[in-house]
C-alpha positions, 0 to 999 in steps of 0.5 A: 500500501503507498500511503502519501501525506498531502502538505497544503501549505508552503508554511507547512512544509517548512516547518515538517522540514524545521521542526521535524513533526513529521520525518520527511525526506526530500529526495534527490540524488544524495538520499540514496548516495548517503544510503549507500555510504552510511546515513550520516551519525549512524554506523555501518552494520552491514551491507545495503539494501538486502532487504527482499522488496529493495532485491526485488526491485534490482532486479526487476527493473536493472535485472541485475544481483548482487556480488558475493561478500561485496556490499556495494557491486552488483552484475548487470548486463553491461557487467559488473559496476557499483550500485550509484550506477543503478537506473534512477527508477530504482535509486528512487525506488530503494530509498522509498522502501528504506525510508519507509522502513524507518517511518520516514515519507520521502517527496513524490517523484513522477516515475511511470507505473512500472515504479509504483506499481511495483510499490504498491505491492511490497511487503511493507506500507510506502511512505511518500509526501507530496506538496500541493502548493510549492512548486517542484519540477514533479507534476502536481497530480497523482499519475498513478493507473487504475489496477495501483489507485486501488493501493493508494491512500491518502492520510491527511484530504481534507473534507467539511473542515476535517482531514481524513483518510481516503482512498485515490480512484478515477472518479471525482470526490464521491462517496459509495459504498460509504467510503470516501475517494479522490480523483488524485489531481487536487484541483479542489486545493489550488489557489484561485487568484480572482478570489486570492488577489489579497494573497499576491500583493500581502507577498508582493509587500513582503517581498518588498520588506526584505529587499533593497531597491532603488530606481534608477533614472530611466532611459527614454528613447524611441521605439526605434532607437530601443530596438537597436539596443537588442540587436537584429535577431530580438528585434525583427518584429520592432524592424518589420512594421518600423521598415517600409511597407511590403506592398506585396502585404493585403492588410497594409492598413494594419502594417500602416497602423502598427508602424504608427502606433510605434512611431508616436510611442515613447520608451522608458526603459527603468530595466537593469539588463535589455531583454532577449528572449524569454525562458519560459514556454508560455509566460502567465501576465497579469492586465491591469487596467486603470482610469486615470485619476480614479481607483475603478480598476479592472485586472485579467489574464492572458497565456503568453505564445511559447517562448516569446521574445521581448518583442513578440510580447510587447508587439501584443494587442493586450500590452497596449492600450489603444488610440482612444484608451490613451487619454484616459487610462493606464495600464500594467501587464505583469509577466512571470512564469506559468507553472509558478502561478498556483504559489503566491509567494513564488509568483513575483520572485521570478517575474519576467519583465512588467509594460506601463503604458499611458499617454504615448509612454510605456515604461518597461520593469524589471526585478522588484521595479515590478512589484512596485508597480503592481502593489503601487497599481493594485492596491489602492483599488483593491482595498477600496473594494474598486478591483474588479477582475474580468474574464477577458480583457476587454479592449482588444 
């Protein structure tokens, strides 16, 4: 049986790490090496991983066997080697087995079902912990196959104000046969940004409080001058509209409109580093529009293209203000890593860029200045109850 303990907040997880109320092991390669060589502070009395469950994993996954009285050598189809050459899935499984026997929960890793189905069938309960609200490289759901799911228990599922033990199923939450089942996606515990904007504001303010912020004067340029600082590869989208309009283009009016928009724009660059290409696959964007001299404000979210360049995001419709709104409104667009969006504590530590638009000016920000602009822009409207969450940006 696989027994899973959930951590619902980063605070709960950090408390478990520091206070050891719940014995946990955040798995990495060193976790396995410690078990091979012996845990620090403990006397090693025998060779590692000689229990029947561990021997089974080594035999079935790596097709390997131990070498006589040699504590650390195994023979695989490729020849004799040491235990650290076992495949990653085997190393993880051996660590989980050893930790489980000592009552220690090991962090979940997204291995395939050949690992998890075997772990679920062992003679010992397998102890795993799973973080719902902090970023990790793993998926935020439990991707077990149907037969494996029947052997998985969540020890502390929150339901009707209590933490109870439930089983996994392929269905959503149900109470068939008087036993609660859950699907393992845990969407019910994901952070809903629309109802928790106060959390984002609070975390942004906390980041500002523990950081030193110095705002240097902006570099003021035209769009063409700014594009020249990017280099030809990254400035191509700007040049496409700033150069002569191709006579063979069907939509000459569109090109002319884009050219006029860029030529009339003044860039105020507060960035410490001139941006080039994003390392984020699909960045997410907070789009915040406020009426000048008022606290009336709307916020929505868009998802950007795959690995966008700075110039391609700059040219998105949701970044700019249309001509008929430039005098009346101002807009702030904050771009960040979408995969961290469910964790408010991490969003503003990993923001990429910000575009602030008003009149014929666009201000560009990076680093902590994004956080400051966000707080200044959103907090007064939020506290006044005049911040509206919109399904879609309404000025496109």
